[in-house]
N, C-alpha and C positions, 0 to 999 in steps of 0.2 A: 860220628860221620863216617868212619872207616867201616863200621858194622853195617850202616845203611847202604854203602857202596857195594859191599859184598852181597847183601840181600838183593840188590837190584841186578847185579851180575848173575847171580844164581837164577833169578827169575827169568832173565833174558836167555840164559843157557837152556832152561827148561822149555822155553817157547821155541828156541831155535833148533834143538836136537831133533825133533820129529821132522822138521823141514829138511835138515841135513840128511837124515836117513832116507827121506823120500827121494831127494835128488841124487843120492848115491846108489839107489837100488838099480839092479840090472834090468828090472821090468820096464823102466822108463826108456831104456835103450831100444825097446821094441819099435817106438816111433821112428827112430833113426834106421833101424833094420828094415822096416816096412817101406820107407821111402827109398832106401838103397836098393831094395829088391825091384822096385819099379825101374830104377836106373839100369840095373844089371840085366833084367829080362829084355827091356827095350833095346839096350845096347847090343845084346846078342842077336836080337831080331834084326837090327839094322845091318849087321854083317851078313846075315843069311838072305836078306831081301835083295831082289834084283831091281833094276831100274824101270822096267816097263810099268810097274804099278806105282805111278807117280804120286797119287793122292794117298795111297796106303803108306808110302814112305814118309810123306810129310806128317801124317797123323802119328806114326810111330816116333818120328823125330820130335814132335811137339810134346808127346807124352814123356819122352826121355828128358827133355829140358825141364818139364814140370817136376818130374821125380828128382832131378838133380838139384833144383832150387829148394824143394821141400827138404831134401836130405841135408843140404848145407845149412839151412835156417834152423832145423831141429838140432843138428849137431852143435852149432854155435850157442843156441839157447841152453842146452843141457850143460855144455862146458862152462858157460858163464855162471849159471846158477850154482853148479857144484863148487866152482872156485870161490864164489862169494860166501857161500855158507861155511865152507871149510876154513877160510881165512878168518871169518868172524868168530867161529868156534875156537880156533887156535888163540886168537887174541883174548877172548873171554877166559879160557883156561889159563893163559899166561898171567892175566891179572888176578885170578883167584889164587894162584900159587904164591903170589907175593905176600 
């Protein structure tokens, strides 16, 4: 029974390690960086823009809100997945050491 449990844990670990590596990679952070660049560039544009161009201002503001929402959603998703995979791997490693 103990041997079967270890085999199952090792199998789960082998399946989970590539997912953990994927979520820990810095290349995934590019989604967050791209959405943040939308927020930053439109934010800078908002401060440079004068009030006479009313519709241009509203367009930039809506683009800013869109970038902010995408930025927050992607950051939350990346953080949740990274935490979940790391906690699961720590638990599996702890059980295998017993």
